[in-house]
GUSE-467752 format. One record per residue (C-alpha): residue number from 1; residue in one letter; x, y, z. Coordinates in nm, 3 decimals. Layout:
N
i:NUM	aa:A	u:X	v:Y	w:Z
...
//
This chain:
332
i:1	aa:M	u:2.166	v:-6.041	w:7.927
i:2	aa:A	u:2.336	v:-5.797	w:7.743
i:3	aa:N	u:2.353	v:-5.431	w:7.898
i:4	aa:A	u:2.089	v:-5.207	w:7.720
i:5	aa:T	u:2.258	v:-4.928	w:7.562
i:6	aa:T	u:2.116	v:-4.578	w:7.583
i:7	aa:V	u:2.118	v:-4.387	w:7.219
i:8	aa:T	u:2.083	v:-4.011	w:7.227
i:9	aa:S	u:1.919	v:-3.882	w:6.912
i:10	aa:P	u:2.059	v:-3.612	w:6.689
i:11	aa:K	u:1.756	v:-3.409	w:6.784
i:12	aa:T	u:1.827	v:-3.424	w:7.159
i:13	aa:V	u:2.192	v:-3.335	w:7.105
i:14	aa:A	u:2.086	v:-3.021	w:6.883
i:15	aa:T	u:1.845	v:-2.923	w:7.139
i:16	aa:D	u:2.096	v:-2.948	w:7.431
i:17	aa:T	u:2.350	v:-2.743	w:7.232
i:18	aa:I	u:2.089	v:-2.496	w:7.144
i:19	aa:V	u:1.998	v:-2.452	w:7.504
i:20	aa:T	u:2.358	v:-2.368	w:7.561
i:21	aa:Q	u:2.396	v:-2.124	w:7.294
i:22	aa:L	u:2.070	v:-1.945	w:7.402
i:23	aa:R	u:2.198	v:-1.902	w:7.739
i:24	aa:A	u:2.510	v:-1.735	w:7.606
i:25	aa:L	u:2.318	v:-1.523	w:7.376
i:26	aa:E	u:2.095	v:-1.411	w:7.651
i:27	aa:Q	u:2.397	v:-1.324	w:7.873
i:28	aa:L	u:2.568	v:-1.138	w:7.582
i:29	aa:T	u:2.251	v:-0.934	w:7.480
i:30	aa:R	u:2.188	v:-0.821	w:7.847
i:31	aa:T	u:2.560	v:-0.715	w:7.844
i:32	aa:E	u:2.488	v:-0.575	w:7.470
i:33	aa:A	u:2.183	v:-0.352	w:7.618
i:34	aa:Q	u:2.383	v:-0.224	w:7.932
i:35	aa:I	u:2.669	v:-0.102	w:7.695
i:36	aa:A	u:2.429	v:0.063	w:7.454
i:37	aa:R	u:2.292	v:0.258	w:7.762
i:38	aa:V	u:2.664	v:0.361	w:7.850
i:39	aa:R	u:2.702	v:0.488	w:7.481
i:40	aa:V	u:2.410	v:0.723	w:7.506
i:41	aa:A	u:2.627	v:0.961	w:7.706
i:42	aa:Q	u:2.877	v:0.977	w:7.437
i:43	aa:A	u:2.622	v:1.042	w:7.153
i:44	aa:R	u:2.725	v:1.345	w:6.933
i:45	aa:T	u:2.382	v:1.421	w:6.840
i:46	aa:D	u:2.016	v:1.358	w:6.969
i:47	aa:A	u:1.952	v:1.160	w:6.673
i:48	aa:V	u:2.215	v:0.910	w:6.783
i:49	aa:R	u:2.104	v:0.911	w:7.150
i:50	aa:R	u:1.772	v:0.816	w:7.046
i:51	aa:E	u:1.910	v:0.534	w:6.830
i:52	aa:L	u:2.119	v:0.418	w:7.115
i:53	aa:R	u:1.816	v:0.429	w:7.352
i:54	aa:Q	u:1.633	v:0.237	w:7.093
i:55	aa:N	u:1.904	v:-0.025	w:7.042
i:56	aa:A	u:1.922	v:-0.061	w:7.428
i:57	aa:D	u:1.525	v:-0.159	w:7.442
i:58	aa:N	u:1.560	v:-0.371	w:7.132
i:59	aa:A	u:1.813	v:-0.544	w:7.306
i:60	aa:D	u:1.619	v:-0.598	w:7.617
i:61	aa:R	u:1.344	v:-0.728	w:7.403
i:62	aa:R	u:1.566	v:-0.970	w:7.238
i:63	aa:S	u:1.685	v:-1.107	w:7.604
i:64	aa:Q	u:1.320	v:-1.151	w:7.663
i:65	aa:R	u:1.255	v:-1.359	w:7.375
i:66	aa:I	u:1.557	v:-1.579	w:7.403
i:67	aa:A	u:1.419	v:-1.638	w:7.755
i:68	aa:Q	u:1.069	v:-1.705	w:7.665
i:69	aa:Q	u:1.231	v:-1.962	w:7.423
i:70	aa:L	u:1.462	v:-2.119	w:7.691
i:71	aa:R	u:1.125	v:-2.168	w:7.873
i:72	aa:A	u:0.955	v:-2.296	w:7.582
i:73	aa:L	u:1.248	v:-2.572	w:7.580
i:74	aa:D	u:1.185	v:-2.663	w:7.928
i:75	aa:A	u:1.524	v:-2.522	w:8.021
i:76	aa:V	u:1.579	v:-2.436	w:8.400
i:77	aa:P	u:1.527	v:-2.064	w:8.464
i:78	aa:D	u:1.872	v:-1.884	w:8.465
i:79	aa:V	u:1.862	v:-1.610	w:8.746
i:80	aa:V	u:2.240	v:-1.559	w:8.734
i:81	aa:T	u:2.258	v:-1.442	w:8.361
i:82	aa:P	u:2.109	v:-1.092	w:8.406
i:83	aa:A	u:2.348	v:-1.007	w:8.685
i:84	aa:I	u:2.619	v:-1.138	w:8.486
i:85	aa:G	u:2.535	v:-0.909	w:8.190
i:86	aa:R	u:2.512	v:-0.604	w:8.410
i:87	aa:V	u:2.850	v:-0.681	w:8.560
i:88	aa:L	u:3.011	v:-0.744	w:8.206
i:89	aa:A	u:2.906	v:-0.415	w:8.090
i:90	aa:L	u:3.012	v:-0.238	w:8.417
i:91	aa:V	u:3.370	v:-0.386	w:8.387
i:92	aa:K	u:3.399	v:-0.336	w:8.020
i:93	aa:S	u:3.292	v:0.041	w:8.036
i:94	aa:T	u:3.534	v:0.099	w:8.333
i:95	aa:L	u:3.812	v:-0.062	w:8.163
i:96	aa:E	u:3.773	v:0.095	w:7.823
i:97	aa:Q	u:3.817	v:0.430	w:7.979
i:98	aa:A	u:4.197	v:0.363	w:7.948
i:99	aa:Q	u:4.149	v:0.299	w:7.599
i:100	aa:P	u:4.123	v:0.521	w:7.314
i:101	aa:I	u:3.775	v:0.548	w:7.168
i:102	aa:D	u:3.858	v:0.337	w:6.856
i:103	aa:E	u:3.966	v:0.041	w:7.088
i:104	aa:A	u:3.640	v:0.063	w:7.277
i:105	aa:L	u:3.439	v:0.053	w:6.950
i:106	aa:L	u:3.637	v:-0.236	w:6.810
i:107	aa:G	u:3.555	v:-0.405	w:7.138
i:108	aa:D	u:3.163	v:-0.343	w:7.080
i:109	aa:L	u:3.189	v:-0.475	w:6.716
i:110	aa:T	u:3.380	v:-0.798	w:6.860
i:111	aa:L	u:3.095	v:-0.834	w:7.093
i:112	aa:E	u:2.837	v:-0.778	w:6.793
i:113	aa:H	u:3.033	v:-1.030	w:6.584
i:114	aa:Q	u:3.012	v:-1.290	w:6.853
i:115	aa:L	u:2.632	v:-1.262	w:6.907
i:116	aa:L	u:2.601	v:-1.253	w:6.509
i:117	aa:D	u:2.823	v:-1.566	w:6.470
i:118	aa:R	u:2.632	v:-1.749	w:6.763
i:119	aa:A	u:2.292	v:-1.665	w:6.625
i:120	aa:R	u:2.367	v:-1.808	w:6.283
i:121	aa:Y	u:2.487	v:-2.113	w:6.459
i:122	aa:V	u:2.166	v:-2.151	w:6.667
i:123	aa:R	u:1.985	v:-2.129	w:6.328
i:124	aa:V	u:2.161	v:-2.432	w:6.166
i:125	aa:L	u:2.113	v:-2.619	w:6.502
i:126	aa:A	u:1.741	v:-2.535	w:6.514
i:127	aa:E	u:1.697	v:-2.633	w:6.138
i:128	aa:R	u:1.857	v:-2.976	w:6.202
i:129	aa:G	u:1.643	v:-3.026	w:6.542
i:130	aa:G	u:1.344	v:-2.933	w:6.365
i:131	aa:L	u:1.246	v:-2.623	w:6.586
i:132	aa:P	u:1.082	v:-2.368	w:6.365
i:133	aa:A	u:1.038	v:-2.123	w:6.667
i:134	aa:V	u:1.391	v:-2.115	w:6.750
i:135	aa:E	u:1.482	v:-2.091	w:6.384
i:136	aa:K	u:1.272	v:-1.788	w:6.345
i:137	aa:L	u:1.414	v:-1.617	w:6.681
i:138	aa:A	u:1.766	v:-1.683	w:6.528
i:139	aa:D	u:1.667	v:-1.515	w:6.206
i:140	aa:D	u:1.571	v:-1.209	w:6.345
i:141	aa:L	u:1.878	v:-1.219	w:6.581
i:142	aa:V	u:2.084	v:-1.215	w:6.262
i:143	aa:T	u:1.917	v:-0.932	w:6.097
i:144	aa:A	u:1.937	v:-0.719	w:6.442
i:145	aa:H	u:2.314	v:-0.798	w:6.468
i:146	aa:T	u:2.391	v:-0.770	w:6.103
i:147	aa:A	u:2.264	v:-0.408	w:6.138
i:148	aa:T	u:2.433	v:-0.313	w:6.455
i:149	aa:V	u:2.776	v:-0.451	w:6.278
i:150	aa:D	u:2.739	v:-0.239	w:5.996
i:151	aa:W	u:2.645	v:0.081	w:6.222
i:152	aa:L	u:2.955	v:0.031	w:6.433
i:153	aa:T	u:3.182	v:-0.034	w:6.140
i:154	aa:T	u:3.037	v:0.286	w:5.988
i:155	aa:V	u:3.142	v:0.491	w:6.327
i:156	aa:L	u:3.470	v:0.338	w:6.289
i:157	aa:A	u:3.513	v:0.449	w:5.935
i:158	aa:E	u:3.421	v:0.793	w:6.073
i:159	aa:E	u:3.677	v:0.773	w:6.302
i:160	aa:A	u:3.915	v:0.657	w:6.072
i:161	aa:L	u:3.843	v:0.940	w:5.832
i:162	aa:G	u:3.925	v:1.178	w:6.114
i:163	aa:G	u:3.547	v:1.251	w:6.272
i:164	aa:P	u:3.353	v:1.374	w:6.392
i:165	aa:A	u:3.202	v:1.037	w:6.449
i:166	aa:A	u:2.849	v:0.967	w:6.578
i:167	aa:L	u:3.002	v:0.861	w:6.933
i:168	aa:T	u:3.261	v:1.132	w:7.105
i:169	aa:P	u:3.537	v:0.982	w:7.358
i:170	aa:T	u:3.497	v:1.046	w:7.717
i:171	aa:P	u:3.778	v:1.270	w:7.865
i:172	aa:L	u:3.987	v:0.979	w:7.974
i:173	aa:Q	u:3.963	v:0.827	w:7.624
i:174	aa:R	u:4.049	v:1.172	w:7.481
i:175	aa:V	u:4.382	v:1.159	w:7.698
i:176	aa:A	u:4.445	v:0.781	w:7.582
i:177	aa:G	u:4.404	v:0.877	w:7.222
i:178	aa:G	u:4.649	v:1.140	w:7.263
i:179	aa:V	u:4.931	v:0.941	w:7.395
i:180	aa:T	u:4.859	v:0.667	w:7.111
i:181	aa:R	u:4.887	v:0.944	w:6.812
i:182	aa:A	u:5.179	v:1.108	w:7.003
i:183	aa:V	u:5.352	v:0.798	w:6.951
i:184	aa:V	u:5.362	v:0.837	w:6.583
i:185	aa:L	u:5.369	v:1.227	w:6.580
i:186	aa:P	u:5.737	v:1.251	w:6.477
i:187	aa:T	u:5.682	v:1.082	w:6.140
i:188	aa:R	u:5.387	v:1.336	w:6.067
i:189	aa:F	u:5.648	v:1.602	w:6.107
i:190	aa:A	u:5.976	v:1.474	w:5.950
i:191	aa:V	u:5.976	v:1.711	w:5.660
i:192	aa:Q	u:6.218	v:1.973	w:5.568
i:193	aa:G	u:6.172	v:2.306	w:5.687
i:194	aa:V	u:5.946	v:2.197	w:5.988
i:195	aa:N	u:6.151	v:2.414	w:6.260
i:196	aa:R	u:6.086	v:2.729	w:6.046
i:197	aa:A	u:5.741	v:2.726	w:6.168
i:198	aa:V	u:5.751	v:2.504	w:6.469
i:199	aa:H	u:6.039	v:2.525	w:6.701
i:200	aa:T	u:6.021	v:2.206	w:6.894
i:201	aa:V	u:5.816	v:1.873	w:6.913
i:202	aa:Y	u:5.875	v:1.634	w:7.145
i:203	aa:R	u:5.734	v:1.326	w:7.349
i:204	aa:T	u:5.733	v:1.276	w:7.708
i:205	aa:G	u:5.691	v:0.885	w:7.700
i:206	aa:E	u:5.357	v:0.738	w:7.816
i:207	aa:S	u:5.204	v:1.077	w:7.906
i:208	aa:A	u:5.312	v:1.235	w:7.591
i:209	aa:R	u:5.159	v:1.565	w:7.473
i:210	aa:E	u:5.234	v:1.754	w:7.130
i:211	aa:T	u:5.386	v:2.084	w:7.239
i:212	aa:V	u:5.454	v:2.318	w:6.949
i:213	aa:E	u:5.595	v:2.660	w:7.017
i:214	aa:E	u:5.463	v:2.888	w:6.748
i:215	aa:V	u:5.638	v:3.176	w:6.575
i:216	aa:T	u:5.467	v:3.427	w:6.776
i:217	aa:G	u:5.572	v:3.268	w:7.091
i:218	aa:R	u:5.256	v:3.111	w:7.227
i:219	aa:V	u:5.225	v:2.770	w:7.312
i:220	aa:V	u:4.978	v:2.543	w:7.158
i:221	aa:Q	u:4.906	v:2.197	w:7.297
i:222	aa:F	u:4.754	v:1.954	w:7.098
i:223	aa:G	u:4.552	v:1.722	w:7.286
i:224	aa:A	u:4.353	v:1.413	w:7.128
i:225	aa:G	u:4.034	v:1.483	w:6.940
i:226	aa:T	u:4.070	v:1.880	w:7.015
i:227	aa:R	u:4.344	v:2.123	w:7.066
i:228	aa:E	u:4.364	v:2.313	w:7.375
i:229	aa:V	u:4.550	v:2.669	w:7.338
i:230	aa:A	u:4.689	v:2.808	w:7.647
i:231	aa:A	u:4.663	v:3.166	w:7.582
i:232	aa:A	u:4.420	v:3.408	w:7.442
i:233	aa:S	u:4.451	v:3.531	w:7.067
i:234	aa:R	u:4.471	v:3.168	w:7.010
i:235	aa:D	u:4.292	v:3.209	w:6.665
i:236	aa:A	u:4.532	v:3.492	w:6.554
i:237	aa:A	u:4.841	v:3.276	w:6.655
i:238	aa:L	u:4.721	v:2.982	w:6.468
i:239	aa:Q	u:4.634	v:3.168	w:6.144
i:240	aa:R	u:4.966	v:3.323	w:6.148
i:241	aa:A	u:5.152	v:3.019	w:6.246
i:242	aa:E	u:4.962	v:2.871	w:5.900
i:243	aa:R	u:5.057	v:3.160	w:5.711
i:244	aa:V	u:5.442	v:3.149	w:5.794
i:245	aa:A	u:5.434	v:2.780	w:5.747
i:246	aa:H	u:5.326	v:2.831	w:5.392
i:247	aa:R	u:5.548	v:3.081	w:5.315
i:248	aa:E	u:5.848	v:2.895	w:5.445
i:249	aa:G	u:5.749	v:2.601	w:5.227
i:250	aa:A	u:5.649	v:2.359	w:5.536
i:251	aa:D	u:5.337	v:2.256	w:5.408
i:252	aa:D	u:5.292	v:1.949	w:5.579
i:253	aa:V	u:5.302	v:2.175	w:5.913
i:254	aa:A	u:5.073	v:2.433	w:5.757
i:255	aa:E	u:4.811	v:2.135	w:5.709
i:256	aa:T	u:4.857	v:2.054	w:6.067
i:257	aa:V	u:4.789	v:2.381	w:6.180
i:258	aa:H	u:4.506	v:2.407	w:5.946
i:259	aa:A	u:4.350	v:2.097	w:6.076
i:260	aa:A	u:4.374	v:2.228	w:6.422
i:261	aa:R	u:4.195	v:2.540	w:6.329
i:262	aa:T	u:3.923	v:2.308	w:6.168
i:263	aa:D	u:3.897	v:2.087	w:6.450
i:264	aa:L	u:3.835	v:2.388	w:6.699
i:265	aa:G	u:3.586	v:2.531	w:6.463
i:266	aa:T	u:3.788	v:2.880	w:6.422
i:267	aa:L	u:3.806	v:2.899	w:6.062
i:268	aa:K	u:3.650	v:3.211	w:5.915
i:269	aa:A	u:3.344	v:3.176	w:5.720
i:270	aa:S	u:3.518	v:3.256	w:5.381
i:271	aa:E	u:3.750	v:2.938	w:5.433
i:272	aa:L	u:3.433	v:2.729	w:5.471
i:273	aa:P	u:3.349	v:2.481	w:5.158
i:274	aa:I	u:3.011	v:2.632	w:5.121
i:275	aa:P	u:2.996	v:3.020	w:5.009
i:276	aa:H	u:2.804	v:3.220	w:5.226
i:277	aa:Y	u:2.742	v:2.965	w:5.490
i:278	aa:E	u:2.713	v:3.232	w:5.770
i:279	aa:E	u:2.444	v:3.369	w:5.604
i:280	aa:M	u:2.203	v:3.064	w:5.538
i:281	aa:T	u:1.890	v:2.963	w:5.718
i:282	aa:A	u:1.885	v:2.621	w:5.848
i:283	aa:Q	u:1.700	v:2.467	w:5.593
i:284	aa:N	u:1.948	v:2.610	w:5.332
i:285	aa:A	u:2.265	v:2.510	w:5.523
i:286	aa:I	u:2.133	v:2.159	w:5.514
i:287	aa:A	u:2.054	v:2.132	w:5.172
i:288	aa:A	u:2.429	v:2.275	w:5.077
i:289	aa:I	u:2.557	v:2.021	w:5.328
i:290	aa:R	u:2.398	v:1.725	w:5.174
i:291	aa:E	u:2.590	v:1.840	w:4.838
i:292	aa:L	u:2.932	v:1.792	w:4.983
i:293	aa:T	u:3.129	v:1.495	w:4.905
i:294	aa:T	u:3.459	v:1.482	w:5.111
i:295	aa:P	u:3.495	v:1.410	w:5.492
i:296	aa:D	u:3.727	v:1.703	w:5.558
i:297	aa:D	u:3.470	v:1.965	w:5.419
i:298	aa:I	u:3.189	v:1.820	w:5.626
i:299	aa:R	u:3.406	v:1.812	w:5.934
i:300	aa:A	u:3.500	v:2.178	w:5.889
i:301	aa:V	u:3.142	v:2.259	w:5.869
i:302	aa:I	u:3.050	v:2.058	w:6.143
i:303	aa:A	u:3.312	v:2.230	w:6.357
i:304	aa:F	u:3.223	v:2.581	w:6.268
i:305	aa:E	u:2.848	v:2.516	w:6.318
i:306	aa:E	u:2.895	v:2.397	w:6.663
i:307	aa:N	u:3.126	v:2.675	w:6.731
i:308	aa:H	u:2.886	v:2.944	w:6.625
i:309	aa:K	u:2.511	v:2.893	w:6.583
i:310	aa:N	u:2.521	v:2.511	w:6.700
i:311	aa:R	u:2.181	v:2.434	w:6.529
i:312	aa:S	u:2.100	v:2.075	w:6.627
i:313	aa:G	u:1.923	v:2.021	w:6.304
i:314	aa:V	u:2.210	v:2.131	w:6.081
i:315	aa:V	u:2.459	v:1.934	w:6.300
i:316	aa:S	u:2.278	v:1.635	w:6.275
i:317	aa:A	u:2.225	v:1.672	w:5.897
i:318	aa:A	u:2.586	v:1.727	w:5.855
i:319	aa:Q	u:2.666	v:1.418	w:6.057
i:320	aa:T	u:2.420	v:1.195	w:5.875
i:321	aa:R	u:2.604	v:1.310	w:5.585
i:322	aa:Y	u:2.935	v:1.226	w:5.705
i:323	aa:A	u:2.815	v:0.896	w:5.828
i:324	aa:A	u:2.710	v:0.804	w:5.449
i:325	aa:I	u:3.033	v:0.908	w:5.305
i:326	aa:A	u:3.221	v:0.698	w:5.577
i:327	aa:K	u:2.994	v:0.403	w:5.499
i:328	aa:D	u:3.080	v:0.445	w:5.119
i:329	aa:R	u:3.451	v:0.445	w:5.184
i:330	aa:M	u:3.411	v:0.123	w:5.404
i:331	aa:G	u:3.253	v:-0.049	w:5.112
i:332	aa:S	u:3.492	v:0.043	w:4.827
//
């Protein structure tokens, strides 16, 4: 008698693959939730903090839906995945402290793309296997992760435009970013006449810092994200350095010093892109900010506002406007 051959139906194959993919999605989604909670501490505004907390809660709900669907498919409950998700998030958040903030965000974006691509794959498998409930779950996952990819891409665009981004770097990430930028610093300063306004620019290997001795004899140390100034009368020294640089024809140096003053929030009110800004109510300031069209102008207003009145509603509105411009640049 011939041996009977067991034939596995395409539907069974599809279901087995779906279970494997749903397990991976559950693990990655729990990691996503943990990372969102880590990012809450890096949020620049209350609005971003609320959004990140909501993202974490939504990720928890998605992981619960995935677990429910696994049970509906008679998959053996996975008691290991939740622990793995927490461990992965802890490892990621620990390791990325040695990275610049943009690298950490790119890591987040990679995770979201993997979630998105797996959800799309599950949707096709579910359609093939005739599993409408799984197909609906996959559709919802695709929608959620598409939105998160768009948000992270916008945050990266804000960072690329010079910030301020929705997420701020941790102190260690500031140092890491400073080291990265210091590597390319000499090309930014390779202009004729640079030494007329700035005596010395040098690197110190992996622990590089930008060190600029100004014409006033004061030392200005440029860190990453913010510039730290070693002495009092910092603002006067920077203003004088900028004037001298312009006078001597070192325009690139003048622009760099002006950028430092902008980031420190120490521009004069008369230098802001919004006339009479310092006299405006919060409502009028928000209306004026919404008319701004360039990242540099918005960045200047945010830094000035944070360094002076620090009205949360105004900062949040400016950040929202900055994000909108960054998103437009990303799509152009």
